[in-house]
C-alpha positions as CSV (number, residue, x, y, z in Angstrom):
1,M,133.1,49.2,173.6
2,A,131.9,45.8,174.6
3,Q,134.7,45.4,176.9
4,L,134.0,48.9,178.5
5,A,130.3,47.8,178.9
6,H,131.3,44.4,180.5
7,A,133.6,46.2,183.0
8,G,130.9,48.7,184.0
9,K,132.9,51.6,182.5
10,L,130.9,52.6,179.5
11,P,129.0,55.9,180.8
12,A,125.5,56.8,179.5
13,T,125.9,60.5,179.3
14,A,124.5,63.3,177.3
15,D,127.4,63.5,175.0
16,V,126.3,62.9,171.4
17,S,128.1,60.3,169.2
18,S,127.9,59.1,165.6
19,F,128.4,55.7,164.1
20,V,129.4,54.2,160.8
21,H,129.3,50.4,160.2
22,V,132.6,49.1,158.9
23,D,131.2,48.1,155.4
24,D,129.9,51.8,155.1
25,A,133.3,53.1,155.8
26,A,135.0,50.8,153.4
27,S,132.6,51.9,150.7
28,A,133.0,55.6,151.4
29,A,136.8,55.1,151.5
30,V,136.5,53.5,147.9
31,D,134.2,56.2,146.7
32,A,136.3,58.9,148.1
33,L,139.0,58.3,145.4
34,G,136.7,60.2,143.0
35,W,135.8,62.7,145.5
36,P,137.0,66.4,145.6
37,T,139.8,66.9,148.1
38,G,138.6,67.8,151.6
39,P,137.0,66.7,154.7
40,V,133.9,64.6,154.7
41,N,131.8,63.2,157.6
42,V,130.9,59.6,156.9
43,C,128.5,58.4,159.3
44,D,124.9,57.1,160.0
45,D,121.9,59.4,159.8
46,E,121.2,59.3,163.7
47,P,123.5,60.9,166.1
48,A,122.6,59.9,169.6
49,A,123.2,60.8,173.1
50,G,124.9,58.2,175.2
51,S,121.8,58.0,177.4
52,E,119.9,56.8,174.4
53,W,122.4,54.5,172.6
54,V,124.3,53.0,175.7
55,P,121.5,51.2,177.3
56,V,120.6,49.6,173.8
57,F,124.1,48.6,173.2
58,C,124.4,47.2,176.7
59,A,121.4,45.1,176.1
60,A,122.7,43.9,172.6
61,V,126.0,42.5,174.2
62,G,124.2,41.2,177.3
63,V,125.4,43.4,180.1
64,P,123.4,45.2,182.9
65,E,122.2,48.6,181.7
66,A,124.5,51.3,182.6
67,A,123.2,54.1,184.7
68,V,122.2,57.2,182.9
69,T,124.5,60.2,184.1
70,A,122.9,63.4,184.5
71,G,124.6,66.7,183.2
72,E,125.2,68.8,180.2
73,R,126.9,67.4,177.1
74,T,130.6,68.1,176.4
75,G,130.6,71.0,174.2
76,W,132.7,68.9,171.4
77,A,130.6,65.9,171.9
78,R,127.8,66.8,169.5
79,G,127.9,64.1,166.7
80,A,128.7,64.4,163.0
81,D,126.4,65.4,160.2
82,N,126.7,63.2,156.7
83,S,124.5,65.6,154.8
84,Y,127.6,66.9,152.6
85,A,128.5,63.4,151.8
86,R,124.8,62.6,150.9
87,K,123.6,65.5,148.9
88,E,126.9,66.8,147.4
89,L,128.6,63.4,146.8
90,G,125.9,61.0,146.5
91,W,127.0,58.7,149.3
92,V,124.4,56.8,151.4
93,P,125.0,54.5,154.3
94,G,123.9,51.0,153.9
95,R,123.1,51.1,157.5
96,P,121.5,54.6,158.2
97,S,120.9,53.9,161.8
98,W,123.1,52.6,164.6
99,R,119.9,51.1,166.1
100,M,120.2,48.4,163.0
101,G,123.7,47.6,163.7
102,F,123.1,47.2,167.6
103,T,120.3,44.8,167.0
104,R,122.5,42.4,164.9
105,L,125.4,42.2,167.8
């Protein structure tokens, strides 16, 4: 993503993304060995539109802010919901917001 941002090719759109820190993904993978079979969303608690997270990311990696692209979000780009992992399986992300990770880049 940093390479795309540096190349000016990271669009700030209405599409919503979810994030997960590598440490949270690794801990969930270990925890999943004891979970029931089936799909589980493992992500932070704050899905965000590109128009919100891309400018913060660009600032964090030291590149000019991307222009926000007007328009509707793509139907599939709605982010993920980790409530099943939290409520039913007891998994809690160590970094519950993408904002925490971006400020540490």
